[in-house]
C-alpha positions in Angstrom: -32.7 -10.9 65.3 -36.4 -10.6 65.6 -38.0 -9.1 68.5 -41.7 -9.7 68.9 -43.1 -6.8 71.2 -45.4 -7.4 73.9 -48.9 -6.1 73.8 -49.1 -2.5 74.9 -45.6 -1.7 74.0 -44.8 0.9 71.3 -41.7 0.2 68.9 -39.9 2.9 70.6 -40.2 1.5 73.9 -38.8 -2.0 72.9 -35.3 -1.2 73.4 -33.2 0.3 76.2 -30.7 3.1 75.8 -28.6 2.7 72.6 -25.0 3.4 72.8 -23.9 4.3 69.2 -20.1 4.4 70.3 -20.7 0.5 70.1 -21.5 1.0 66.2 -18.2 2.8 65.9 -16.1 -0.1 67.7 -17.7 -2.7 65.6 -16.8 -0.8 62.4 -13.2 -0.5 63.8 -13.2 -4.3 64.2 -14.2 -5.0 60.7 -11.7 -2.8 59.2 -9.1 -4.6 61.2 -10.3 -7.9 60.1 -10.3 -6.7 56.6 -6.8 -5.6 56.8 -5.5 -8.8 58.5 -7.6 -10.8 55.5 -5.6 -8.7 52.8 -2.3 -9.7 54.5 -3.3 -13.2 54.6 -4.4 -13.1 51.0 -0.6 -11.6 50.3 0.8 -14.4 52.1 -1.2 -17.0 50.3 -3.4 -18.2 53.3 -6.8 -18.0 51.8 -8.6 -20.1 54.6 -7.3 -17.6 57.1 -8.5 -14.6 54.9 -11.7 -16.3 54.6 -12.3 -16.4 58.4 -11.3 -12.8 58.5 -13.8 -11.6 55.9 -16.6 -13.5 57.6 -15.7 -11.9 61.0 -15.5 -8.5 59.2 -18.9 -9.0 57.8 -20.3 -10.1 61.4 -18.9 -6.9 62.8 -20.4 -4.5 60.1 -23.9 -6.3 60.3 -23.6 -5.8 64.1 -22.8 -2.2 63.5 -25.7 -1.7 61.2 -28.3 -3.1 63.4 -27.0 -1.0 66.3 -27.5 2.2 63.9 -31.0 0.9 62.8 -32.1 0.4 66.4 -30.8 4.0 67.2 -32.8 5.5 64.2 -35.8 3.6 65.0 -35.7 5.1 68.6 -36.4 8.3 67.1 -32.7 9.4 66.3 -32.2 10.2 69.9 -28.9 10.0 71.5 -29.2 8.0 74.8 -27.1 8.7 77.7 -24.2 6.3 77.9 
């Protein structure tokens, strides 16, 4: 996702409060999807395993983006 800041807005003001607990939730989802993918591989269902690996990657990417925004906001913890 790309954001183009409006004129006169500093990079630290582009985003509202960042709740890093959402990053934790996304990583938990990624771990679950990987466990499901592993089980699917064991059962020989490679299509379902592939789907779960893709969703795990999406969740990990979401967590990374949340943390990048939080760090870009000066590393401050925002009220949740």
